[in-house]
RODO-2510 file (C-alpha; in nm, 4 decimals, decimal comma):
residues 461
     n   res          X          Y          Z
     1     m    12,3816     9,8662     7,9418
     2     n    12,6844    10,0929     7,8103
     3     t    12,9072    10,1760     8,1009
     4     s    13,2068    10,3032     7,9352
     5     l    13,2986    10,6798     7,9374
     6     n    13,5338    10,7984     7,7205
     7     a    13,6115    11,1224     7,4765
     8     a    13,3876    11,0056     7,2003
     9     r    13,1077    10,9504     7,4430
    10     r    13,1771    11,2736     7,5867
    11     l    13,1270    11,4523     7,2545
    12     h    12,7911    11,2788     7,1982
    13     d    12,6674    11,3627     7,5363
    14     l    12,7429    11,7142     7,5007
    15     e    12,5512    11,7500     7,1794
    16     a    12,2649    11,5603     7,3033
    17     a    12,2670    11,7749     7,6334
    18     q    12,2290    12,0816     7,4372
    19     q    11,9467    11,9471     7,2258
    20     n    11,7349    11,8185     7,4936
    21     v    11,5633    11,9280     7,7951
    22     a    11,6822    11,7068     8,0870
    23     d    11,4793    11,6417     8,3755
    24     v    11,7637    11,6884     8,6441
    25     l    12,0877    11,8591     8,5669
    26     v    12,3655    11,7889     8,8447
    27     i    12,6483    12,0344     8,8778
    28     g    12,9547    11,8673     9,0186
    29     g    13,1370    11,5661     8,9457
    30     g    13,2440    11,4321     9,3019
    31     v    13,1024    11,1573     9,5042
    32     t    12,7853    11,3548     9,6046
    33     g    12,7078    11,4751     9,2314
    34     a    12,7992    11,0982     9,1039
    35     g    12,5649    10,9908     9,3369
    36     v    12,3220    11,2223     9,2606
    37     a    12,3344    11,1365     8,8820
    38     l    12,3068    10,7466     8,9778
    39     d    12,0007    10,8055     9,1923
    40     a    11,8127    11,0327     8,9338
    41     a    11,8884    10,8129     8,6283
    42     s    11,7798    10,4988     8,8253
    43     r    11,4517    10,6567     8,9018
    44     g    11,3879    10,6912     8,5083
    45     l    11,4805    11,0605     8,5023
    46     k    11,6779    11,2061     8,2018
    47     t    12,0006    11,3074     8,3706
    48     v    12,3030    11,5348     8,2656
    49     l    12,6059    11,5803     8,4905
    50     l    12,8410    11,8826     8,4229
    51     e    13,1727    11,8655     8,5993
    52     a    13,4258    12,1691     8,5660
    53     h    13,7530    11,9941     8,5521
    54     d    13,7523    11,5715     8,5996
    55     l    13,5339    11,3239     8,8016
    56     a    13,6737    11,3157     9,1766
    57     f    13,8817    11,6366     9,1082
    58     g    13,7409    11,8119     9,4416
    59     t    13,7338    11,6988     9,7934
    60     s    13,6341    11,3067     9,6817
    61     r    13,9907    11,2240     9,6069
    62     w    14,1698    11,3665     9,9224
    63     s    13,9888    11,1585    10,1910
    64     s    14,1180    10,9231    10,4617
    65     k    13,9755    10,6395    10,2243
    66     l    13,7553    10,5134    10,5324
    67     v    13,4194    10,4172    10,5062
    68     h    13,3293    10,5298    10,8610
    69     g    13,0608    10,3597    11,1060
    70     g    12,9755    10,6582    11,3100
    71     l    13,1522    10,5858    11,5950
    72     r    13,2570    10,9586    11,6567
    73     y    12,9012    11,0657    11,5983
    74     l    12,7703    10,8028    11,8751
    75     a    13,0629    10,9953    12,1301
    76     k    12,8789    11,3234    12,0491
    77     g    12,5358    11,1756    12,1352
    78     d    12,4252    11,2067    11,7676
    79     v    12,3114    10,8592    11,7547
    80     r    12,0713    10,9314    11,4291
    81     l    12,3605    11,0269    11,2437
    82     a    12,6071    10,7250    11,3764
    83     h    12,3319    10,4801    11,2939
    84     e    12,2779    10,6296    10,9529
    85     s    12,6690    10,6368    10,9093
    86     a    12,6691    10,2423    11,0064
    87     v    12,3837    10,1590    10,7641
    88     e    12,5346    10,3315    10,4911
    89     r    12,8915    10,2002    10,5733
    90     g    12,7081     9,8221    10,5723
    91     i    12,5282     9,9005    10,2120
    92     l    12,8685     9,9725    10,0531
    93     m    13,0353     9,6958    10,2099
    94     t    12,7829     9,4126    10,1232
    95     r    12,5979     9,5206     9,8412
    96     t    12,6652     9,8166     9,6335
    97     a    13,0425     9,8147     9,6394
    98     p    13,2199     9,5028     9,7789
    99     h    13,4923     9,5045     9,5350
   100     l    13,5811     9,8696     9,6099
   101     t    13,5945     9,8145    10,0134
   102     r    13,7564     9,5935    10,2328
   103     t    13,7799     9,5370    10,6243
   104     l    14,0495     9,7374    10,8102
   105     p    14,1496     9,6367    11,1419
   106     m    14,2584     9,9601    11,3368
   107     l    14,4627     9,9315    11,6919
   108     f    14,4247    10,1569    11,9720
   109     p    14,7730    10,1136    12,1342
   110     l    14,7229    10,1116    12,5416
   111     h    15,0003    10,2363    12,7661
   112     t    14,8221    10,1841    13,0808
   113     n    14,5625     9,9184    13,2044
   114     a    14,3377    10,1762    13,1360
   115     g    14,1228    10,2125    12,7978
   116     h    13,7754    10,1145    12,9410
   117     f    13,6327    10,4291    12,8304
   118     v    13,7411    10,3622    12,4439
   119     m    13,6220     9,9794    12,4836
   120     s    13,3286    10,0865    12,6015
   121     g    13,3130    10,3168    12,2794
   122     f    13,4322    10,0554    12,0602
   123     r    13,1343     9,8200    12,1925
   124     a    12,8926    10,0795    12,1158
   125     g    13,0091    10,1086    11,7609
   126     n    13,0006     9,7058    11,7355
   127     a    12,6223     9,7878    11,8587
   128     l    12,5563    10,0177    11,5701
   129     r    12,7250     9,7663    11,3276
   130     i    12,4603     9,4889    11,4766
   131     a    12,1599     9,7427    11,4285
   132     a    12,2702     9,8130    11,0524
   133     r    12,2889     9,4428    10,9962
   134     t    12,6475     9,4167    10,9000
   135     p    12,7570     9,0856    10,9124
   136     s    13,0269     9,0076    11,1944
   137     g    13,2204     8,8269    10,9056
   138     v    13,2654     9,1541    10,7315
   139     l    13,3241     9,3810    11,0345
   140     p    13,4202     9,1670    11,3386
   141     p    13,3527     9,2808    11,6978
   142     p    13,6414     9,4483    11,8986
   143     r    13,8303     9,2906    12,1743
   144     r    14,1240     9,3690    12,4036
   145     v    14,4808     9,2144    12,2523
   146     p    14,7625     9,1690    12,4786
   147     r    15,1130     9,3105    12,4373
   148     h    15,2511     9,0746    12,2470
   149     e    14,9651     9,0547    11,9993
   150     a    14,9552     9,4128    11,9430
   151     l    15,3405     9,4342    11,8538
   152     a    15,2807     9,1408    11,6075
   153     l    14,9939     9,3500    11,4291
   154     v    15,1681     9,6682    11,4612
   155     p    15,5880     9,5778    11,4668
   156     g    15,6732     9,9751    11,4584
   157     l    15,4870    10,0246    11,8193
   158     a    15,7362    10,1308    12,0696
   159     p    15,7432     9,8699    12,3234
   160     e    15,8357    10,0681    12,6228
   161     q    15,5256    10,0730    12,8377
   162     l    15,3041     9,9217    12,6125
   163     t    15,0397     9,7073    12,7631
   164     g    14,8624     9,5869    12,4883
   165     g    14,6021     9,7500    12,2536
   166     l    14,2052     9,7409    12,1513
   167     l    14,1703     9,6018    11,8165
   168     s    13,8645     9,7187    11,6416
   169     y    13,7447     9,7090    11,2903
   170     d    13,6205     9,9695    11,0237
   171     g    13,5655    10,0266    10,6377
   172     q    13,8188    10,1058    10,3894
   173     l    13,7946    10,2339    10,0282
   174     v    14,0058    10,0605     9,7904
   175     d    14,0232    10,4188     9,6516
   176     d    13,7945    10,7319     9,6955
   177     a    13,8389    10,8366     9,3439
   178     q    13,7568    10,4859     9,2292
   179     l    13,4463    10,5194     9,3849
   180     v    13,3551    10,8351     9,2385
   181     v    13,4240    10,6873     8,8890
   182     a    13,2262    10,4006     8,9380
   183     l    12,9278    10,5827     9,0787
   184     a    12,9484    10,7881     8,7396
   185     r    12,9944    10,5057     8,5173
   186     t    12,6806    10,3211     8,6841
   187     a    12,4572    10,6210     8,6294
   188     a    12,5915    10,6424     8,2599
   189     g    12,5002    10,2841     8,2241
   190     q    12,1532    10,3976     8,3557
   191     g    12,1025    10,6413     8,0485
   192     a    12,2824    10,9473     8,2464
   193     r    12,5100    11,1866     8,0316
   194     i    12,8566    11,2750     8,2471
   195     i    12,9963    11,5724     8,1015
   196     t    13,3672    11,6528     8,2352
   197     r    13,5315    11,9852     8,1292
   198     a    13,2173    12,1862     8,1634
   199     k    13,2723    12,4677     8,3626
   200     v    12,9176    12,6249     8,4867
   201     r    12,9020    13,0026     8,4428
   202     t    12,5920    13,0836     8,5573
   203     l    12,3102    12,8690     8,6938
   204     q    11,9323    12,9025     8,7292
   205     g    11,6632    12,6653     8,8583
   206     d    11,5900    12,5815     8,4734
   207     g    11,9524    12,5106     8,3572
   208     a    12,2881    12,6514     8,3302
   209     e    12,5316    12,8320     8,1023
   210     a    12,8713    12,6565     8,0542
   211     q    13,1721    12,6539     7,8763
   212     d    13,3600    12,3485     7,7431
   213     t    13,6977    12,3970     7,8627
   214     l    13,8300    12,1816     7,6013
   215     t    13,7297    12,3939     7,3150
   216     g    13,6534    12,7322     7,4923
   217     t    13,2559    12,7425     7,3162
   218     t    12,9801    12,8201     7,5407
   219     f    12,6736    12,6087     7,5644
   220     s    12,3496    12,6072     7,7579
   221     v    12,1644    12,2886     7,9298
   222     k    11,7981    12,3192     8,0234
   223     a    11,6387    12,1204     8,2722
   224     r    11,3068    12,0728     8,4782
   225     a    11,5463    12,0911     8,8216
   226     v    11,8964    12,1690     8,8835
   227     i    12,0935    12,0120     9,1616
   228     n    12,4139    12,1907     9,3128
   229     a    12,6336    11,9181     9,4199
   230     t    12,9463    12,1140     9,3896
   231     g    13,1074    12,0740     9,7765
   232     v    13,3154    12,3520     9,9158
   233     w    13,2420    12,5446     9,5798
   234     a    12,8497    12,5507     9,6208
   235     g    12,8525    12,9140     9,7508
   236     t    12,9809    13,0070     9,4130
   237     l    12,6463    12,8806     9,2605
   238     a    12,4055    12,9460     9,5493
   239     p    12,3576    13,1460     9,8612
   240     v    12,5047    12,8929    10,0866
   241     q    12,7219    13,0088    10,3760
   242     l    12,9969    12,7244    10,4233
   243     r    13,2807    12,6899    10,6715
   244     p    13,5657    12,4793    10,4833
   245     s    13,7772    12,2659    10,7329
   246     r    14,1437    12,1361    10,5791
   247     g    14,2364    11,7813    10,6306
   248     s    14,5882    11,7129    10,5771
   249     h    14,7710    11,3797    10,5000
   250     l    15,1243    11,2967    10,4353
   251     v    15,2018    10,9747    10,2352
   252     i    15,4988    10,7436    10,3371
   253     d    15,6449    10,4246    10,3253
   254     a    15,4610    10,1999    10,5432
   255     r    15,7864    10,0159    10,6285
   256     s    15,9357    10,3125    10,8081
   257     a    15,6623    10,3271    11,0335
   258     g    15,6679     9,9518    11,0820
   259     l    15,3070     9,9485    10,9564
   260     t    15,1704     9,6056    10,7934
   261     g    14,8095     9,5376    10,7367
   262     t    14,6409     9,7133    11,0595
   263     a    14,6028    10,0617    11,1193
   264     l    14,7116    10,2632    11,3764
   265     t    14,4761    10,5032    11,5974
   266     i    14,7229    10,7570    11,7702
   267     p    14,5675    10,9831    12,0592
   268     v    14,6686    11,3416    12,0353
   269     p    14,8568    11,4380    12,3282
   270     s    14,7072    11,6962    12,5562
   271     e    14,3950    11,6900    12,3464
   272     r    14,0467    11,4936    12,4342
   273     n    13,8971    11,2827    12,1863
   274     r    14,1184    11,3967    11,8935
   275     y    14,3155    11,1075    11,7227
   276     a    14,5402    11,0774    11,4306
   277     l    14,5323    10,7595    11,1855
   278     l    14,8162    10,6248    11,0436
   279     l    14,6312    10,4060    10,7439
   280     p    14,8074    10,1174    10,5266
   281     q    14,7548    10,1464    10,1787
   282     a    14,8190     9,9077     9,8835
   283     n    15,1863     9,8913     9,7645
   284     g    15,3331     9,9159    10,0580
   285     r    15,2283    10,2881    10,1410
   286     a    15,0710    10,4586    10,4370
   287     y    14,8585    10,7623    10,4955
   288     l    14,9312    10,9620    10,8193
   289     g    14,6249    11,2068    10,8880
   290     l    14,4280    11,3966    10,9615
   291     t    14,4200    11,7753    11,0656
   292     d    14,0828    11,9791    11,1124
   293     e    14,1800    12,3114    11,0511
   294     p    13,9707    12,6174    10,9387
   295     v    14,0348    12,7558    10,6362
   296     d    13,8989    13,0821    10,4312
   297     d    14,0290    13,0287    10,0761
   298     i    13,9131    12,7577     9,8838
   299     p    14,1638    12,6754     9,5752
   300     d    14,0861    12,4074     9,3256
   301     v    14,4121    12,2000     9,4529
   302     p    14,4537    12,2581     9,8437
   303     q    14,8058    12,2299     9,9929
   304     v    14,9516    12,0742    10,3128
   305     p    15,1116    12,3849    10,5033
   306     e    15,4198    12,2938    10,6979
   307     s    15,2491    12,3201    11,0216
   308     d    15,0501    12,0393    10,9294
   309     v    15,3138    11,8331    10,8338
   310     d    15,5049    11,9250    11,1829
   311     f    15,1925    11,8079    11,3803
   312     l    15,1403    11,4870    11,2136
   313     l    15,5017    11,3713    11,2424
   314     t    15,5166    11,4629    11,5832
   315     t    15,1708    11,2813    11,6918
   316     a    15,2710    10,9437    11,4996
   317     s    15,6194    10,9413    11,6755
   318     h    15,4841    10,9457    12,0236
   319     v    15,3808    10,5683    12,0170
   320     l    15,6449    10,4577    11,7284
   321     q    15,9502    10,2796    11,8071
   322     r    16,1382    10,4842    11,5135
   323     k    16,0453    10,8535    11,5004
   324     l    15,9324    11,0032    11,1924
   325     t    16,0879    11,2920    11,0153
   326     r    16,0610    11,5048    10,7047
   327     d    16,2906    11,2638    10,5065
   328     d    15,9936    10,9702    10,5624
   329     v    15,7315    11,1656    10,3669
   330     i    15,7229    11,0983    10,0074
   331     g    15,3901    11,2684     9,9206
   332     s    15,1189    11,4674    10,0782
   333     y    14,7693    11,5658     9,9902
   334     a    14,4943    11,7991    10,1520
   335     g    14,1323    11,8001    10,1241
   336     l    13,8514    12,0919    10,2405
   337     r    13,5330    11,9434    10,3889
   338     p    13,2314    12,1252    10,2976
   339     l    13,1041    12,2118    10,6546
   340     l    12,8024    12,4167    10,7078
   341     e    12,8383    12,7787    10,8757
   342     a    12,7827    12,7476    11,2335
   343     q    12,9138    12,8583    11,5658
   344     g    13,2412    12,6543    11,7156
   345     q    13,5469    12,4598    11,6378
   346     t    13,5229    12,3080    11,2848
   347     a    13,5993    11,9573    11,4398
   348     d    13,2646    12,0197    11,6386
   349     l    13,0678    12,0982    11,3352
   350     s    12,7684    11,8848    11,2408
   351     r    12,8380    11,6595    10,9555
   352     h    12,4838    11,6115    10,8818
   353     h    12,3922    11,7432    10,5052
   354     a    12,1502    11,9771    10,4203
   355     v    11,8924    12,0201    10,1005
   356     l    11,8325    12,3899    10,0476
   357     t    11,6536    12,5402     9,7836
   358     a    11,7122    12,8986     9,6520
   359     p    11,4730    13,1636     9,5428
   360     n    11,5843    13,0968     9,1970
   361     g    11,4797    12,7242     9,2104
   362     v    11,8247    12,5808     9,2366
   363     i    11,8412    12,2739     9,5055
   364     t    12,1900    12,2685     9,6717
   365     v    12,2737    11,9402     9,8747
   366     v    12,5960    12,0211    10,0745
   367     g    12,7641    11,9177    10,4173
   368     g    12,7779    11,5293    10,4983
   369     k    13,0731    11,2986    10,4390
   370     l    13,1521    11,0506    10,1760
   371     t    13,0159    10,7551    10,3640
   372     t    12,6631    10,9258    10,3733
   373     y    12,6918    10,9924     9,9962
   374     r    12,3684    10,7578     9,8793
   375     k    12,1625    10,9021    10,1527
   376     m    12,2541    11,3037    10,0343
   377     a    12,1887    11,2154     9,6899
   378     a    11,8384    11,0090     9,7652
   379     d    11,7336    11,3521     9,9579
   380     a    11,8413    11,6177     9,6823
   381     v    11,6337    11,4027     9,4127
   382     d    11,3595    11,3787     9,6483
   383     a    11,3583    11,7591     9,6465
   384     t    11,3125    11,7784     9,2839
   385     n    10,9641    11,6477     9,3239
   386     l    10,9538    11,5136     8,9775
   387     t    10,8893    11,1552     9,0523
   388     q    10,7021    10,9196     9,2896
   389     i    10,9162    10,6248     9,2225
   390     p    11,1630    10,5505     9,5688
   391     c    11,5499    10,5658     9,5893
   392     r    11,6442    10,2435     9,4127
   393     t    12,0358    10,2698     9,4699
   394     r    12,0583    10,0572     9,7772
   395     d    12,0289     9,7400     9,5575
   396     i    12,2380     9,8707     9,2421
   397     r    12,5875     9,7349     9,2521
   398     l    12,8613     9,9518     9,1099
   399     v    13,0200     9,8769     8,7596
   400     d    13,3116     9,6584     8,8372
   401     d    13,5386     9,5382     8,5178
   402     r    13,9275     9,5249     8,6089
   403     p    14,1717     9,4724     8,3466
   404     a    14,4202     9,1720     8,3410
   405     p    14,7683     9,3288     8,4513
   406     t    15,0256     9,3830     8,1753
   407     t    15,3498     9,5704     8,1556
   408     p    15,4033     9,7729     8,4935
   409     i    15,4120    10,1657     8,4902
   410     a    15,4445    10,2498     8,8551
   411     p    15,3614    10,0540     9,1851
   412     g    15,0601     9,8535     9,1288
   413     v    14,9627    10,0404     8,7940
   414     t    15,0204     9,8570     8,4546
   415     e    14,9498     9,9600     8,0855
   416     a    14,6223     9,7892     8,0876
   417     d    14,5155    10,0049     8,3731
   418     v    14,5850    10,3084     8,1782
   419     l    14,3955    10,2276     7,8510
   420     h    14,1043    10,0954     8,0718
   421     a    14,0971    10,4476     8,2054
   422     i    14,0774    10,6314     7,8744
   423     q    13,8687    10,3755     7,6989
   424     h    13,6188    10,3298     8,0037
   425     e    13,6737    10,5739     8,2754
   426     g    13,6776    10,8942     8,1286
   427     a    14,0464    10,9871     8,1715
   428     l    14,1066    11,2454     7,8716
   429     d    14,4675    11,3158     7,9837
   430     a    14,7536    11,2715     8,1769
   431     d    14,6599    11,4172     8,5204
   432     d    14,3277    11,2567     8,5151
   433     v    14,5251    10,9137     8,4878
   434     l    14,8249    11,0220     8,7435
   435     d    14,5851    11,1647     8,9964
   436     r    14,2285    11,0507     8,9984
   437     r    14,2366    10,6741     8,7906
   438     t    14,5432    10,5974     8,9639
   439     r    14,7147    10,7507     9,2780
   440     i    15,0558    10,7410     9,1342
   441     g    15,0602    11,1218     9,1116
   442     l    15,0878    11,1331     9,5161
   443     v    15,4396    11,0607     9,5040
   444     p    15,6281    11,3180     9,2982
   445     r    15,8970    11,0945     9,1978
   446     d    15,6820    10,8305     9,0756
   447     r    15,4748    11,0761     8,8928
   448     e    15,7960    11,1987     8,6766
   449     k    15,8782    10,8615     8,6145
   450     a    15,5351    10,7278     8,4773
   451     a    15,4338    11,0665     8,3148
   452     p    15,5991    11,0027     7,9635
   453     e    15,4703    10,6143     7,9294
   454     i    15,1239    10,7577     8,0044
   455     a    15,1523    11,0090     7,7614
   456     k    15,2669    10,7642     7,4798
   457     l    14,9585    10,5493     7,5693
   458     l    14,7228    10,8238     7,5447
   459     t    14,8535    10,9574     7,2232
   460     n    14,8192    10,6061     7,0695
   461     a    14,5010    10,4821     7,2500
***
């Protein structure tokens, strides 16, 4: 089972895809598209995936890196989606990707003796965890902690008026882009053809016309079924109405916020049931997010507006001993959620997914969220009616082959990581390495320092 993706395999798969009729053609190389490719290939269907840019180029690399258990949806009375999220979280953390996930403690600070309502929600979330059969050794039950323990868990909390905290647990991805790459590689191991730099120009129910953006040549792929999994761009290829929402994050030095290994859940002042998150990452970094603002434009790479920066810094500073300023921001990123068109605020729109079939036969899977990608993929493949074999991905562990560290290039990244990205993870240029196989590019100064060495390794690989 060859799971390696590289330039040579891409060329081979590109030629083969033009010469043979696929069972399933997947458009989009994000978490949903890669999940669809794995699901289809694992059921024995001949599968081709076309991605216009690179794996995890779009929304899938701009998440909060959390594997949510559905507590937010339970609070809104959506028990079915909450249970689905908890089940999928458990599958990721215990079966398919324990090497790509970890347990994240999260502290909700208390400044009064209240907190009963929030704790009731955490207990309901724990009930979801039990119903999903996720062991307490993976996700411990929530508990109230006294003031001194809250300050030990998050030393940067403002001690004034702090009475304690509520400690709960959720799942955290080591990296969202790495999850996508692992899905694509595992799909390749099942026989799927994964072709990046292939921009689809026209799409029909029996195939696509596309352009190889590396050479400029056009080509066609024929298939018995076509699945559009392009997220916020789905409407450019099929008649789907979306209402995208921007989620912004700031990258800061964890020490500047007094953050160690415990995340911080921060209530947004004057707003009900809205929170910001301060999330510890590897190598002493932290992500501060997130916003939920409707947008009309859909750029390839969204930018964080100044208003979002101000909102996040102000919100976090309400509970921290040291007020955060723009000098603490060392990077930023924003992603667009592919929410289905509906009435109301974007924060209130359903996170359910939909599988829609256009008059021309193109199947579009859209909506949903990262945690439930596997269920979205299964529903999309079921909609093709090409096989009676049920979904198998619940029991397929994603590829896991990490190189031994060598000469450092950037915090947490060595030459071996770069070579592995080129030889096995489908990285074709420096941006693929800087922005998706690693997250060096999130911090401009780190990017500038590492880029020449990465370019040299690409030349010599």
